[in-house]
Structures are given as structure tokens and as C-alpha cells.
C-alpha positions as a Markdown table, in Angstrom:
| # | Residue | x | y | z |
|---|---|---|---|---|
| 1 | Met | -42.8 | 40.7 | 53.9 |
| 2 | Thr | -42.2 | 44.3 | 55.6 |
| 3 | Thr | -44.0 | 45.9 | 57.9 |
| 4 | Leu | -44.1 | 49.3 | 58.6 |
| 5 | Pro | -45.7 | 51.6 | 61.7 |
| 6 | Thr | -49.3 | 51.7 | 61.8 |
| 7 | Arg | -50.5 | 55.6 | 60.1 |
| 8 | Val | -52.2 | 57.7 | 62.2 |
| 9 | Asp | -54.8 | 60.2 | 61.1 |
| 10 | Trp | -55.9 | 63.7 | 62.6 |
| 11 | Asp | -58.8 | 62.3 | 64.4 |
| 12 | Gly | -56.3 | 59.3 | 66.2 |
| 13 | Asn | -57.5 | 56.6 | 64.0 |
| 14 | Glu | -55.1 | 54.3 | 63.3 |
| 15 | Arg | -54.9 | 52.5 | 59.9 |
| 16 | Pro | -52.0 | 49.9 | 58.7 |
| 17 | Ala | -49.6 | 50.8 | 56.0 |
| 18 | Ser | -51.2 | 50.4 | 52.6 |
| 19 | Gly | -49.5 | 48.1 | 50.5 |
| 20 | Met | -48.6 | 50.8 | 47.8 |
| 21 | Glu | -47.0 | 52.8 | 51.0 |
| 22 | Val | -44.6 | 49.5 | 51.4 |
| 23 | Ser | -43.6 | 49.1 | 48.3 |
| 24 | Arg | -42.6 | 52.8 | 47.8 |
| 25 | Ala | -40.7 | 52.4 | 51.3 |
| 26 | Glu | -39.3 | 49.3 | 49.9 |
| 27 | Gly | -38.3 | 51.0 | 46.4 |
| 28 | Thr | -37.0 | 54.0 | 48.4 |
| 29 | Ala | -34.6 | 51.8 | 50.5 |
| 30 | Ile | -33.2 | 50.1 | 47.3 |
| 31 | Arg | -32.3 | 53.3 | 45.5 |
| 32 | Val | -30.6 | 54.2 | 48.9 |
| 33 | Arg | -28.5 | 51.3 | 49.1 |
| 34 | Arg | -27.5 | 51.4 | 45.2 |
| 35 | Glu | -26.3 | 55.0 | 46.0 |
| 36 | Val | -24.4 | 54.5 | 49.2 |
| 37 | Ala | -22.9 | 51.9 | 46.9 |
| 38 | Glu | -21.8 | 54.4 | 44.1 |
| 39 | Ile | -20.9 | 57.2 | 47.1 |
| 40 | Arg | -18.4 | 54.9 | 48.6 |
| 41 | Ala | -17.2 | 53.6 | 45.6 |
| 42 | Ala | -16.1 | 57.1 | 44.3 |
| 43 | Ala | -14.8 | 58.1 | 48.0 |
| 44 | Glu | -12.4 | 54.7 | 47.7 |
| 45 | Gln | -11.0 | 56.0 | 43.7 |
| 46 | Leu | -10.5 | 59.1 | 45.6 |
| 47 | Ala | -8.9 | 58.4 | 49.4 |
| 48 | Thr | -5.4 | 58.2 | 47.8 |
| 49 | Gly | -5.3 | 61.3 | 45.4 |
| 50 | Ser | -4.2 | 64.4 | 46.4 |
| 51 | Pro | -4.8 | 66.5 | 49.9 |
| 52 | Ser | -7.9 | 67.7 | 48.6 |
| 53 | Glu | -9.5 | 64.2 | 46.6 |
| 54 | Val | -8.9 | 63.2 | 50.1 |
| 55 | Ala | -11.1 | 65.6 | 52.0 |
| 56 | Val | -14.0 | 65.1 | 49.2 |
| 57 | Ala | -13.4 | 61.2 | 50.0 |
| 58 | Asp | -14.0 | 61.9 | 53.2 |
| 59 | Phe | -17.0 | 64.2 | 52.8 |
| 60 | Leu | -18.4 | 61.3 | 50.6 |
| 61 | Ala | -18.0 | 58.9 | 53.0 |
| 62 | Val | -19.6 | 60.4 | 56.1 |
| 63 | Gln | -22.6 | 61.1 | 53.6 |
| 64 | Ala | -22.9 | 57.9 | 52.7 |
| 65 | Thr | -22.7 | 56.7 | 56.1 |
| 66 | Met | -25.3 | 59.1 | 57.0 |
| 67 | Leu | -27.9 | 58.4 | 54.0 |
| 68 | Glu | -27.1 | 54.7 | 54.5 |
| 69 | Arg | -28.8 | 54.9 | 58.3 |
| 70 | Ala | -31.7 | 57.1 | 57.3 |
| 71 | Gly | -32.8 | 54.9 | 54.7 |
| 72 | Ser | -31.3 | 51.8 | 54.1 |
| 73 | Thr | -34.5 | 49.6 | 55.0 |
| 74 | Pro | -38.0 | 49.9 | 54.8 |
| 75 | Gln | -38.3 | 51.0 | 58.1 |
| 76 | Arg | -36.2 | 53.9 | 57.8 |
| 77 | Ala | -37.0 | 54.9 | 54.3 |
| 78 | Asp | -40.5 | 55.3 | 55.0 |
| 79 | Ser | -39.3 | 57.9 | 57.6 |
| 80 | Met | -36.6 | 59.5 | 56.0 |
| 81 | Arg | -37.1 | 63.5 | 55.7 |
| 82 | Pro | -36.6 | 65.0 | 52.5 |
| 83 | Glu | -33.4 | 67.1 | 53.9 |
| 84 | Gln | -31.8 | 63.5 | 53.7 |
| 85 | Asp | -32.6 | 62.1 | 50.4 |
| 86 | Thr | -30.8 | 62.7 | 47.5 |
| 87 | Arg | -33.9 | 63.3 | 44.9 |
| 88 | Glu | -33.7 | 66.4 | 42.8 |
| 89 | Asn | -36.0 | 69.2 | 44.0 |
| 90 | Pro | -35.9 | 72.0 | 41.7 |
| 91 | Gly | -35.8 | 75.7 | 42.8 |
| 92 | Thr | -34.4 | 74.4 | 46.0 |
| 93 | Phe | -30.5 | 74.0 | 46.9 |
| 94 | Pro | -29.5 | 70.2 | 46.7 |
| 95 | Thr | -29.1 | 68.0 | 49.7 |
| 96 | Ala | -25.6 | 67.3 | 51.5 |
| 97 | Ala | -26.5 | 63.7 | 50.4 |
| 98 | Arg | -27.9 | 65.4 | 46.6 |
| 99 | Ser | -24.2 | 66.7 | 46.5 |
| 100 | Ala | -22.5 | 63.4 | 47.7 |
| 101 | Leu | -24.4 | 61.5 | 44.9 |
| 102 | Leu | -23.9 | 64.1 | 42.2 |
| 103 | Ile | -20.0 | 64.2 | 43.2 |
| 104 | Ala | -19.6 | 60.5 | 42.9 |
| 105 | Arg | -21.2 | 60.3 | 40.0 |
| 106 | Ala | -19.2 | 62.7 | 38.6 |
| 107 | Gln | -16.1 | 60.9 | 39.8 |
| 108 | Leu | -17.0 | 57.6 | 38.3 |
| 109 | Gly | -18.1 | 59.4 | 35.1 |
| 110 | Thr | -22.0 | 58.0 | 35.5 |
| 111 | Glu | -25.6 | 59.8 | 35.6 |
């Protein structure tokens, strides 16, 4: 069973993470691991190409590692900041992780 850190409100009262919060963190971690695999697959395809493709592959590899470190477990996903995530946020520029995912999906021909 996944355990997350206790939650503390403004008054200093602690409570355990709810089942919904645990479930959300587990779902985010699963999504992140899937997206890391997509990004790494695209990086592998590009790694043997032209110099510009190799540079893109390097960018993708770095972003995959950063995304994996930020949210590949429920505990990490629970504290992942929005600027580390790949979720689309309309009205704002995409994060580096989101850009890497979009490049990977374009390379792999998926969406």
C-alpha cells in the first residue's frame, strides 16, 4: 500500500493523506512512467540521426530523466510541481517536459 506524507493545515493540524489523494498520486506516477518511456523511445530513434536530431535526442533524454526523478513514484508525484509536469495548461507556454513529450509523440507518430 502506498503511503504519502501527512497533510498539515494552516492551524498545524495533521491528517493522513486521503484515499483519493493516494489514488491521484498513484495515477500520476503511472502516467509519468508511461510518458518517460515515450520520450526515451523517441530519443533512441533520433540518437543516430543528423547532428540536429542528436541534439534533440539529448534534450529528450535529459527531460526524460528530470521527469522520471520528479514523478515516477507516488511519493514523488504527490509533490511534483506544475512546472515539472507534462500536463497541458492552456494560456501558458508549455513546460520543458511537455515540450519533450510533444516532440516525442511527433517523432513516434502518436498522440
